[in-house]
C-alpha positions in Angstrom: 89.6 63.8 107.7 89.5 67.6 107.3 91.9 70.0 108.8 91.8 73.4 110.5 95.0 75.4 110.7 97.1 72.2 110.2 95.1 70.2 112.8 93.3 67.1 111.6 89.6 67.0 112.4 87.2 64.0 112.3 85.2 63.5 109.2 82.0 64.0 111.2 83.1 67.5 111.9 83.6 68.5 108.3 81.0 70.7 106.6 78.1 69.0 104.9 78.0 69.3 101.1 77.4 72.9 100.2 74.3 73.3 98.2 73.3 76.7 96.6 70.3 77.9 94.7 68.8 75.4 92.4 70.6 72.6 94.1 74.0 73.4 92.6 77.1 72.6 94.8 78.9 75.6 96.1 82.7 75.7 96.3 84.4 76.7 99.5 86.2 80.1 99.4 90.0 80.2 99.8 91.3 83.4 101.2 95.0 83.8 102.2 95.4 80.0 102.1 92.5 79.5 104.5 89.4 77.7 103.3 86.0 78.7 104.5 82.5 77.6 103.6 80.4 80.0 101.5 78.1 80.3 104.4 80.9 82.1 106.3 79.6 85.1 104.3 76.8 85.3 106.8 79.4 85.7 109.5 81.0 88.5 107.6 77.6 90.2 107.1 76.8 89.8 110.8 80.2 91.4 111.7 79.4 94.2 109.3 76.0 94.7 111.0 77.8 94.9 114.4 80.0 97.7 113.0 76.9 99.6 111.8 75.5 99.2 115.3 78.5 100.7 117.0 78.6 103.6 114.4 74.9 104.2 114.9 75.5 104.4 118.7 78.4 106.7 118.2 76.3 109.1 116.2 73.6 109.0 118.8 76.1 109.9 121.5 77.5 112.8 119.3 74.0 114.2 118.7 73.1 113.9 122.3 76.4 115.6 123.3 75.5 118.5 121.1 72.0 118.7 122.5 73.3 118.7 126.1 76.1 121.2 125.4 78.7 118.8 127.0 82.2 119.8 125.8 85.1 117.5 125.0 87.0 115.9 126.7 84.3 115.2 129.4 82.9 111.8 128.9 80.0 112.2 131.3 77.7 114.9 132.5 77.7 115.8 136.2 73.9 116.0 136.3 72.3 113.3 138.4 69.6 112.3 135.8 71.6 113.0 132.7 70.1 111.8 129.4 73.5 112.1 127.8 75.0 109.7 130.3 72.4 107.1 129.3 73.4 107.5 125.6 77.1 107.3 126.5 76.7 104.3 128.8 74.7 102.3 126.1 77.6 102.9 123.7 80.3 102.3 126.2 78.7 99.1 127.4 78.5 97.7 123.9 82.2 98.5 123.3 83.1 96.7 126.6 81.9 93.4 125.2 82.6 94.1 121.5 86.1 92.4 121.3 84.7 89.2 122.9 81.7 89.3 120.6 83.8 89.6 117.4 86.3 87.0 118.5 83.6 84.5 119.4 81.7 85.3 116.2 84.6 84.5 114.0 85.8 81.4 115.9 82.3 79.8 116.1 81.6 81.0 112.5 84.5 78.9 111.2 82.8 75.7 112.2 79.1 76.7 112.5 78.6 79.8 110.2 74.8 79.8 110.2 74.5 79.2 113.9 77.1 81.8 114.7 75.3 84.3 112.4 72.0 83.7 114.2 73.6 84.1 117.6 75.5 87.2 116.3 72.4 88.9 115.0 70.6 88.1 118.3 73.4 90.1 120.0 73.2 92.9 117.5 69.4 93.2 117.7 69.5 92.9 121.4 72.0 95.7 121.6 69.7 97.9 119.5 66.8 97.2 121.9 69.1 97.7 124.9 70.2 101.1 123.5 66.7 102.3 122.7 65.6 101.4 126.2 68.6 103.3 127.7 67.9 106.3 125.4 64.5 106.9 127.2 66.5 108.3 130.1 65.2 105.5 132.4 68.2 103.1 132.8 66.0 100.2 133.9 64.4 100.1 130.4 67.8 98.9 129.0 66.9 95.5 130.3 64.4 95.1 127.5 67.4 94.3 125.3 69.1 91.9 127.8 68.4 89.0 125.5 71.6 90.1 123.7 73.4 88.0 126.4 71.9 84.8 124.9 73.6 85.7 121.6 77.0 86.1 123.3 76.6 83.0 125.4 75.5 81.0 122.3 78.7 82.2 120.6 80.7 81.2 123.6 79.2 77.7 123.8 79.7 77.1 120.0 83.3 78.3 120.2 84.0 76.0 123.1 82.4 73.0 121.2 84.5 73.9 118.2 87.7 74.0 120.3 86.9 70.7 122.0 86.1 68.9 118.8 89.2 70.3 117.2 91.6 69.1 119.9 89.9 65.7 120.5 91.9 64.0 117.7 95.1 65.3 119.3 94.1 63.9 122.7 93.2 60.5 121.4 96.5 60.1 119.4 
């Protein structure tokens, strides 16, 4: 049996043998007394890509703020068809789901690092497409990136599966 945070997990849940380039076995990484598979590096890279996303959006909002002449501390322009508001909403909407995204990415990444990274990058790429659609000034074009939701839902499902599989030994004891 393996363990996670002091909880025993069934052997079938433990990671498969870790194989690197050339077929060499890869050792798990121990950080702060917590062991993670080397594939967790993909989760870290996905989280880093998400930070780059939010920073890119922030700069887009700042440039659009300058172009529109909107002064701080106003968050939105009063104009009905404001291009600035589209930029601001794309960024704000990303930030509204960002804590849930990061939490689910890390949780699901502990058990399923590759799957979590794929779902995470689907969310990141979807948010880029969502933003670019919104940046056209036609808010309906943001839906082109709505597939980011599949990334978030995938992370939610894998996190739930991880949680259920982790507590099952406790329930059967």
